[in-house]
N, C-alpha and C positions, 0 to 999 in steps of 0.2 A: 435399503433398497426395497421397493414394493414387491410383493409376491407376483410372479409372472402368471400364476393362476390363482385367482381368489376363490375361496370356497366359503359359502355361507349356508348354514342350515336354517331353513325357513320352517314354518309351521307344518304339522302333519307329515313329517318325514321327508320333506322336499329339500333337495340340495340344489343350490344355484352355483354353477361353475362359470367363472368369467375369465376369458383369455385377456391378459392385462399387459399388452404392449401397444397401446393406442398410437404412440409416436411412430411405430413401425407397422401400422395396419394389422396388428396382432398376428404378424407373420410367424411361421413355425420355425423358429431358431432351435438349435439343439438344446439350448438351455430351457426354453419354454416346453419343448417336448418332454424332457425329463421331469419338469415340474408337473405337467399334465399327467404323466404316467404315475407319479407318486400320489397325486390327488385321486386318480381313479382307483388305485390300489387301496388307498385309505378308506374312501367312501364305500367301496365294495364290501368291506368287512363290517360295515355298520348295519346290524340287523333291523334297526328301526327305519332304514332307508326305504322309501316307497316310490319316489319319482325323482328324476334329475332334469334340470334345465341347463343347457349350455348356451352361452352367448359371448359376445365380445365387448370389450370396454370401448367407450366412445360412441360416436354416432356415424362414423364413416365406414367402418369395416367390422364384419364378423371375424373373418380371417382371410388374409390375402393369399394364403398358401405358403409355400416354401419361402424361406428368407433368401432371396436371390442374391443379396449383397454378401451374405455369409457363404452361399453356395459358390459364388465366383472365386473365392479364395481356396476352394477345396480341390484336391486332386481326385482322380477317378475312384480310387479306393474309398476315400472319405465320402464321396458323393453316394456311392453304393450303400455304404453303412448308414448314412443319414436317411436315404430313401427307405431302407429297411426299418429304421427307427420310426419314421412317420407311419409306415404301414402297421407296425406292431402296436403303436399307440392308438391308432384309429381302430384296430381290431379290439383292443382292450376296452375302448368306449362302446363298441358294438356289443361286446360280451358282458357288459354290466347286466346283472340279473333283473333289473327293474326298468320300467319304461323311461326313455330318454327323449326329451323334446329339444330340438334346436331352435333357438330364437335368433334368426338371422337378421341382425340389425344393420347390415351394410354389405359391403363387397364380400363375396365368398367365391374365390377363384382357386382353381387347381386343388391343392391339398386342403384348402379351406372348405371347398364344396365337398370334397371327399370326406372330410370330418363330419359335415352335416348329413351326408348320405348314410353314414353309419348310425345315425340316430333313428329312433323309431318313427318320429313325427317331426316335420319341419314347418315352422311358421316364419313368415318374413315381413320385414318392414316394407312399406311402399317405396322406400328409397334403395332397397337392396338390389344388387346386381349379382348374377350367378353364372358360372361357366367353368367347364373343364378346358382350360386354355393351353394345355401342355404342347399340343402339336405346333402351336405358333412359336414355341421355344425350342423345337427340334427334338422333343421327347414325347412320351405318352403318359397318361395318368398312371402312376405307379404305386398308389396306395389304396387301390380298390375301386377306382372310378370306372374302369372298363367292365367291372363285374357288377357293382351295385347299381349304377345308373340304368343299365338295361333291365334289371329286375324291378326297378321302380317305375321307369317311364316307357319301357318297351325297347326292343332291340333297334328298330328303325330310327326312333327318336334319338336314342343314345348315340348311334353311329353318326347321325347328322350333326349332333352337337359336338361330339369329339372330333370328327373330321374337319369341321369348320372352325373349331375353337371359339364358337359364338358365345357372346355374353348376353344373357337374358335379363329382362326386367322382371320384377316380382310377379306381375300379373300374368306374363307369359309362362313363367315357371309354374304358376298355379294352374293354368290351362293344361299344361303338360303333366300335371299331377306330381311334380317334383316337390312342391310345397302345398300344404293343406289349407292355409289361410294367409291372407295379406292384411296388414293393419297399419295404421299411422305409426310413426316412430314413437309417439308418446304412449300408444296403446299396446305395442308389441309385447313388452315384458309383462304388463298386467294380464294380458290375454294368455300368455304362456303360463303364468302363475295360476290363473283360474282353471286352465285345462289340467295342470298338474294337481290342483286341489280336487278336481272332479275325479281324477284317477285314484288319488290317494285316499279317498273316502272308502274305497273298496278293500277287500281282504288282501293283505300283503302277500300271503302265500299263493293266493289265486292269481294275482297280478304276475308274480314270478313264473308260475306254472303256465299261464297263458302265453307269456312272451316266449318261454322255452318251447312250447308246443308249436307256436307259429313259426319260429325261426328254424326249428328242426324239420318241420314237415313241408315248408313252402316249396322246396325243390324236389321233393319225393313224389313218386307216383301216389295217387289218391289212397290206395289201399294201405300203403306204408305210412302215409301221413295220418290216416285214421288210427293206425296202431300207435303212433307217437302221441296223438291226442289222448287216446285211452290210457296210456301209461302215465302221462302228466296229470290227467284227471284223477287218477287213483292216488296221486300224492296228496290231494286235498281232502280225501275221504275221512281220514282219521283226525283232521284238524279241529281244534276248538272253535276256530272261526267259522267252519261250516255249520257246526251246531248253533253257534250264536246267530248266524244268518237265518237259519230256520226258526229259531226262537223269536228273533226280532220281527220276522214276517208274521208269525202267529200273533204276536202281541201288538202289531201295527205301530212299531217304533223304528227308529234308525238303529242299525246294528253298531256295536262297539267292538270293532275288530282289534285284536292284539298282536296278530302275526304268529299265533301258536295253533 
């Protein structure tokens, strides 16, 4: 049996995670969720990790959301447990200490879009469709969609999209700042890799500190956010990478960061 989540380590500390249920539109079955959780836990312990790319197998779907066929056979208790598992797994993705790029290669609905919203940056294929479609099924987004989408696209936009269960094309999602870039299907993954490389050339400790500072401070009053930034800045002061950055600047060469 093929792995439900394929993990490939690329150059420069870049991990490529691929949801691998193309015959089921990469839907979030319990088995896939457990596989994704294990993969996230494993890569989070890799100190050489600098950037992560998340995508879906095939060309039709990034992730269609919850596995509704599996869900139809669940009782209420199992449904609640599964929704909690989806939320926990998506939060684990968001809490990875390094930048995470979603390469949305096709449909991203419901929990699939919630998965992408937990990434730091989203790129999309021209063929992608995105939407939090839960209200059309008698429920609401239950894995962070009601909280993350307003923070990304604004409250009014998020309310309209969730209330209507509207499906967006990639260009409209870009206009609403839900995705940062739109590319042809053939160029999506190369563009995501190039962006990951651009990030990974920088100091690993600085990348981690920057992500922590942004995530911690974004919902705080400005004065408290600045205190968080100061605290995370200080974690980089004693690093060898900071000294290497200064030395490389003086010597007019590219720095050789080691993550120390």
